[in-house]
C-alpha positions as CSV (number, residue, x, y, z in Angstrom):
1,M,3.8,-24.7,-22.0
2,G,7.6,-24.0,-22.3
3,P,10.6,-24.7,-20.3
4,P,10.5,-22.3,-17.6
5,M,12.3,-18.5,-18.2
6,P,16.0,-18.5,-17.0
7,R,16.3,-15.8,-14.0
8,Q,17.8,-12.8,-14.8
9,K,20.6,-10.9,-13.7
10,L,19.5,-8.8,-10.3
11,P,19.1,-5.2,-10.8
12,P,21.0,-3.2,-7.2
13,R,18.8,-3.7,-4.6
14,L,18.2,-3.0,-0.9
15,Y,19.0,-6.2,1.4
16,L,19.2,-5.9,5.3
17,R,22.3,-7.7,6.6
18,R,21.1,-9.4,9.6
19,A,22.7,-8.6,13.1
20,R,26.0,-9.9,14.5
21,A,27.3,-10.3,17.9
22,D,29.7,-7.6,16.8
23,R,27.6,-5.5,14.6
24,D,23.8,-4.1,14.5
25,A,21.4,-5.0,11.2
26,V,22.5,-2.5,8.5
27,W,20.5,-2.0,4.9
28,V,23.1,-2.4,2.3
29,I,23.0,-2.2,-1.6
30,K,24.0,-5.7,-3.5
31,D,24.8,-5.4,-7.0
32,G,25.4,-8.5,-8.4
33,R,28.0,-10.3,-5.8
34,K,29.7,-6.8,-4.6
35,E,27.9,-5.3,-1.6
36,H,27.7,-1.3,-1.2
37,G,27.2,-0.3,2.5
38,T,24.3,2.7,3.2
39,G,25.2,3.1,6.8
40,C,21.8,2.6,7.2
41,A,20.6,0.9,10.5
42,E,17.4,-1.6,10.7
43,G,14.8,1.0,11.9
44,D,16.5,3.5,8.4
45,R,14.4,2.3,5.7
46,E,13.8,5.7,4.5
47,G,17.7,6.9,4.8
48,A,18.7,3.3,2.9
49,E,15.8,4.0,-0.1
50,A,17.8,7.1,-0.2
51,E,21.1,5.7,-0.6
52,L,19.9,3.2,-3.0
53,S,18.1,6.1,-5.5
54,R,21.6,8.2,-5.2
55,Y,23.4,4.9,-6.1
56,L,21.1,4.2,-8.7
57,A,20.9,7.4,-10.3
58,E,25.7,7.5,-10.3
59,K,25.1,4.0,-12.0
60,W,22.4,4.6,-14.5
61,S,21.3,7.0,-17.3
62,A,17.7,7.1,-19.2
63,P,18.1,5.7,-22.3
64,T,17.7,8.5,-24.9
65,G,14.9,8.8,-27.9
66,P,12.4,6.4,-28.4
67,R,13.2,3.2,-28.4
68,S,11.4,-0.1,-30.1
69,P,9.9,-2.3,-27.7
70,E,13.3,-4.7,-29.1
71,R,15.3,-2.5,-28.3
72,L,14.3,-1.6,-24.9
73,T,14.5,-3.3,-21.9
74,V,12.3,-4.3,-19.5
75,S,15.0,-3.6,-17.2
76,D,15.3,0.2,-18.0
77,A,11.6,0.5,-18.3
78,L,11.5,0.0,-14.1
79,M,14.2,1.9,-14.1
80,I,12.4,4.9,-15.8
81,Y,9.3,4.2,-13.6
82,A,11.1,4.2,-10.5
83,R,12.6,7.3,-11.0
84,E,10.6,9.6,-12.5
85,R,6.5,8.5,-11.7
86,A,6.7,5.8,-9.0
87,P,7.7,8.9,-6.2
88,H,5.1,10.9,-6.8
89,L,2.2,8.1,-6.6
90,A,0.2,7.2,-3.9
91,D,1.9,4.6,-1.9
92,P,4.9,5.0,-3.7
93,A,6.5,1.6,-1.4
94,R,4.1,-1.0,-2.8
95,E,5.2,0.2,-6.5
96,A,9.1,-0.4,-5.0
97,W,8.3,-3.6,-4.1
98,S,6.5,-4.9,-7.0
99,I,9.2,-3.6,-9.5
100,E,11.8,-5.3,-6.9
101,A,9.6,-8.5,-7.3
102,L,9.4,-7.9,-11.5
103,A,13.0,-7.3,-12.0
104,P,14.3,-11.0,-11.0
105,F,11.7,-12.3,-13.8
106,W,12.1,-9.9,-16.4
107,G,15.3,-8.9,-16.4
108,D,17.2,-7.5,-19.4
109,Q,14.9,-9.2,-21.9
110,P,13.2,-6.7,-24.5
111,V,9.8,-5.0,-23.5
112,S,9.1,-7.0,-27.0
113,A,9.0,-10.3,-24.9
114,I,6.1,-9.6,-22.9
115,K,3.1,-11.5,-23.3
116,G,0.1,-13.1,-22.2
117,E,2.4,-16.5,-22.4
118,T,5.3,-15.2,-20.3
119,C,2.6,-13.0,-18.0
120,R,1.3,-16.3,-17.1
121,R,4.6,-17.5,-17.0
122,Y,5.5,-14.3,-14.1
123,V,2.6,-15.8,-12.6
124,I,3.8,-19.3,-11.8
125,S,7.1,-18.5,-11.0
126,R,5.8,-16.3,-7.8
127,G,5.1,-19.9,-6.1
128,A,3.0,-19.1,-3.7
129,V,2.6,-15.5,-3.8
130,S,-1.7,-14.7,-4.1
131,A,-3.1,-14.2,-7.1
132,G,-3.8,-10.7,-6.1
133,T,-0.6,-9.6,-5.2
134,T,0.7,-10.9,-8.9
135,R,-1.8,-8.9,-10.3
136,R,-0.9,-6.3,-8.7
137,E,2.9,-6.3,-9.7
138,L,1.7,-7.1,-13.3
139,A,-0.3,-3.7,-13.1
140,T,2.9,-1.6,-12.0
141,L,4.6,-3.3,-15.3
142,S,1.7,-2.2,-17.2
143,A,1.8,1.1,-16.1
144,A,5.8,1.5,-15.9
145,L,5.1,0.8,-19.9
146,G,2.2,3.5,-20.6
147,Y,4.7,6.0,-18.5
148,C,7.8,5.4,-20.7
149,V,5.5,5.7,-23.7
150,K,3.7,8.6,-22.9
151,E,7.0,10.1,-22.1
152,G,8.6,9.6,-25.4
153,Y,11.5,6.4,-24.6
154,L,8.9,3.9,-25.7
155,L,7.7,3.9,-29.5
156,S,4.8,1.2,-28.2
157,A,3.8,-0.9,-25.6
158,P,2.6,-4.5,-25.7
159,K,-0.3,-5.3,-23.7
160,V,0.8,-6.4,-20.4
161,S,-2.3,-9.9,-19.5
162,L,-3.5,-9.6,-15.9
163,P,-4.4,-12.6,-13.8
164,K,-8.2,-12.8,-12.7
165,K,-9.3,-10.2,-10.6
166,P,-10.2,-12.1,-7.2
167,P,-13.2,-11.3,-5.1
168,A,-13.7,-9.7,-2.4
169,R,-13.1,-10.6,0.8
170,D,-15.7,-9.7,3.5
171,R,-13.2,-9.7,6.3
172,W,-13.6,-7.4,8.7
173,L,-13.6,-7.1,12.6
174,T,-16.4,-7.6,15.3
175,R,-15.6,-5.0,18.0
176,S,-14.3,-7.9,19.8
177,E,-12.0,-9.1,17.8
178,A,-10.7,-5.5,17.6
179,A,-10.8,-4.9,21.0
180,R,-8.6,-8.0,21.7
181,L,-6.2,-6.7,19.0
182,L,-5.8,-3.6,20.7
183,W,-5.1,-5.1,23.9
184,A,-2.3,-7.7,22.2
185,A,-0.8,-4.2,20.8
186,R,-0.5,-2.7,24.3
187,R,3.3,-3.5,24.9
188,T,4.2,-1.8,21.2
189,P,2.8,1.9,21.4
190,H,3.0,2.4,17.5
191,L,1.0,-0.2,16.7
192,A,-1.6,0.4,18.7
193,R,-2.2,3.8,17.8
194,F,-2.2,2.6,13.9
195,I,-4.8,0.3,15.2
196,L,-7.2,3.4,16.8
197,I,-6.2,5.7,14.2
198,A,-6.9,3.2,11.1
199,L,-10.5,2.1,13.2
200,Y,-12.1,5.2,14.0
201,T,-10.8,7.0,10.6
202,G,-10.9,4.0,7.8
203,S,-7.5,5.5,6.6
204,R,-5.3,3.4,4.2
205,S,-2.0,2.5,6.3
206,E,0.4,4.5,4.0
207,V,-1.8,7.8,4.7
208,I,-1.5,6.8,8.6
209,R,2.1,6.0,8.6
210,E,2.8,9.3,7.3
211,L,0.6,11.5,9.5
212,Q,2.4,14.5,11.3
213,W,1.2,17.2,14.3
214,L,2.0,20.3,11.6
215,P,1.6,21.1,8.3
216,S,4.3,19.4,6.0
217,M,5.2,18.6,1.7
218,T,5.8,15.4,2.4
219,G,2.5,13.8,4.5
220,G,-0.9,14.6,6.0
221,H,-1.3,16.0,9.2
222,V,-4.0,16.6,12.3
223,D,-5.1,20.0,13.3
224,L,-6.1,19.5,17.3
225,E,-7.8,22.7,17.4
226,R,-10.4,22.4,15.0
227,G,-10.4,18.7,14.8
228,L,-9.1,17.8,11.6
229,I,-7.1,15.3,10.0
230,Y,-5.5,16.1,6.3
231,R,-5.1,13.3,5.0
232,K,-2.6,14.7,1.9
233,S,0.9,16.8,2.3
234,A,0.6,20.3,0.7
235,A,2.4,19.0,-2.3
236,E,0.6,16.3,-3.0
237,T,-0.6,15.8,-6.5
238,E,-4.7,13.9,-6.9
239,T,-4.0,10.0,-7.1
240,N,-6.9,7.6,-8.4
241,K,-6.7,6.7,-4.4
242,R,-8.8,9.3,-2.4
243,A,-7.7,10.5,0.7
244,P,-10.1,13.7,1.4
245,T,-9.9,16.3,4.4
246,V,-12.0,14.6,7.5
247,R,-13.7,15.4,10.9
248,L,-11.8,14.0,13.5
249,P,-14.1,11.7,16.0
250,R,-14.1,13.3,19.3
251,K,-12.7,9.8,21.3
252,L,-10.0,9.9,18.8
253,L,-9.8,13.8,19.1
254,N,-9.0,12.9,23.0
255,H,-6.5,10.4,22.2
256,L,-4.3,12.4,19.3
257,R,-4.6,15.5,22.6
258,R,-3.2,12.9,25.5
259,W,-0.5,11.8,22.6
260,R,0.5,14.9,21.8
261,G,3.9,16.3,22.4
262,T,5.3,11.7,23.0
263,T,6.4,12.0,19.6
264,R,8.3,14.2,17.9
265,R,7.2,14.7,14.3
266,W,5.1,12.0,13.4
267,L,1.8,10.7,15.1
268,V,2.7,7.0,14.4
269,E,6.9,6.8,14.5
270,W,9.7,4.5,16.6
271,D,13.0,5.9,17.5
272,G,11.9,9.3,16.1
273,K,11.8,7.7,12.4
274,P,8.3,7.2,10.8
275,I,7.0,3.8,10.3
276,Q,7.9,1.9,7.1
277,S,6.3,-1.3,7.5
278,L,3.9,-3.0,10.2
279,K,4.6,-6.4,9.4
280,R,6.6,-7.8,12.2
281,T,5.0,-6.3,15.0
282,W,1.5,-7.2,13.2
283,K,1.8,-10.6,13.0
284,A,2.9,-10.9,16.1
285,A,-0.1,-8.9,18.0
286,R,-2.7,-10.8,15.5
287,A,-0.8,-13.9,17.0
288,R,-1.4,-13.1,20.4
289,A,-4.9,-11.7,19.6
290,G,-5.7,-15.2,18.4
291,L,-6.6,-13.9,14.4
292,D,-6.6,-15.6,11.5
293,A,-3.9,-15.0,8.2
294,A,-6.5,-12.9,6.6
295,V,-6.8,-9.9,9.0
296,T,-3.9,-7.3,7.2
297,P,-3.7,-3.7,8.2
298,H,-5.7,-3.5,5.3
299,V,-8.8,-4.5,7.5
300,L,-8.6,-2.2,9.6
301,R,-10.7,0.5,6.6
302,H,-12.5,-2.3,5.4
303,T,-13.0,-2.7,9.5
304,A,-14.7,0.9,9.5
305,I,-16.6,1.6,6.5
306,T,-18.2,-1.4,7.6
307,W,-19.0,-0.8,11.2
308,A,-20.2,2.6,9.9
309,M,-23.0,1.1,7.4
310,Q,-23.5,-1.2,10.1
311,A,-24.4,2.1,12.3
312,G,-27.0,3.4,9.4
313,A,-24.7,5.7,7.8
314,R,-26.0,7.9,4.7
315,P,-24.2,6.4,1.6
316,A,-22.7,9.6,0.6
317,D,-21.8,10.6,3.9
318,V,-19.5,7.0,3.5
319,C,-18.0,8.7,0.4
320,S,-17.4,11.5,1.7
321,F,-15.3,10.8,4.8
322,F,-13.9,7.0,3.9
323,G,-13.2,8.4,-0.3
324,V,-14.7,5.7,-1.5
325,T,-16.6,5.4,-4.4
326,M,-20.2,4.6,-4.8
327,R,-19.8,2.0,-6.9
328,V,-18.1,0.6,-3.8
329,V,-20.4,1.4,-1.6
330,E,-22.9,-0.2,-3.1
331,T,-21.1,-3.3,-4.5
332,V,-18.9,-3.9,-1.3
333,Y,-20.4,-2.5,1.8
334,W,-24.2,-1.6,1.3
335,H,-25.4,-4.8,2.2
336,H,-24.3,-4.2,6.5
337,S,-26.8,-1.4,6.0
338,P,-30.0,-1.8,8.0
339,D,-31.6,-0.1,5.2
340,A,-30.3,-2.7,2.4
341,Q,-33.7,-3.7,0.5
342,A,-35.6,-1.7,3.1
343,S,-38.2,-1.0,0.5
344,V,-38.4,-4.8,-0.7
345,L,-38.9,-6.0,2.6
346,D,-41.9,-3.6,3.6
347,H,-43.5,-4.5,-0.1
348,L,-43.1,-8.1,0.7
349,N,-44.4,-7.4,4.4
350,R,-47.2,-5.6,3.6
351,P,-50.5,-7.7,4.4
352,Q,-51.6,-8.4,1.2
353,S,-55.5,-8.6,0.0
354,G,-57.0,-11.7,-0.9
355,A,-53.9,-13.8,0.6
């Protein structure tokens, strides 16, 4: 293996400047050795990201005309993807985090530098970050290159070598664990609401964080009169992450009716704004509940589907309600069903003549 690749100049990015005695925590834009204020407090990550977008738009312009892989930098490819495509995906924040992780390593290298060996070096450079995370990051790089080819910025793109996909983790919460987690979150109402919505609907984290009381162009909403949850906004295009409209479970509907009027616009919000991240409050509640580090917010979705299968739900209904494919149900969740392998067991348990 060759020598480590030198670190490249970081692109402009957001940085949370911690609170001091004379100042609250604020978001700033770091560009090399310079800092530019955003005017946004710690809780306004959405506003800070908008300021960063404006800053980048003023500072950077997309390359014109199709370029060969030797003449387009990885940074430019990521920037094009971040501005034009990522905001319209199911989880723009995750794409932004991946791009932020990719930029320091790839920097101003040409796209032609991407090959199996440099991809493996990237994985090593990420240190203790999990294989699943580095795989997602490199998948974002691959998507950015594909977009640039499709839109005429790039003549051709090299193949991005992805780490081997880690085996699916079968971590779900027992009813007792879920109760402990809810109890631990009782002093942080926005987290407790997030947990309840996730356990009752199995919705993805980004969907829950964007749910609003009324229809909007920026997120899903709930219809308390008809008892429905619309997981997508009116303007949202279809992605490979399904988010079907479903009926609200009765207990959750009762909770929602009690919560109505206690928040301004979003079902889960803090100080009148949607929640951008649950990392800090989630980690604290998980520790108080005595749960292991494998319990992430995504485990709540896995738990909801697992509980449905254990209760004997029909696979077709599971697919329709949770927005998963039949292949996922069969390979990941079917063994939890009381009907799993039932016909085989019936055959083996039947008295055999001459046995």
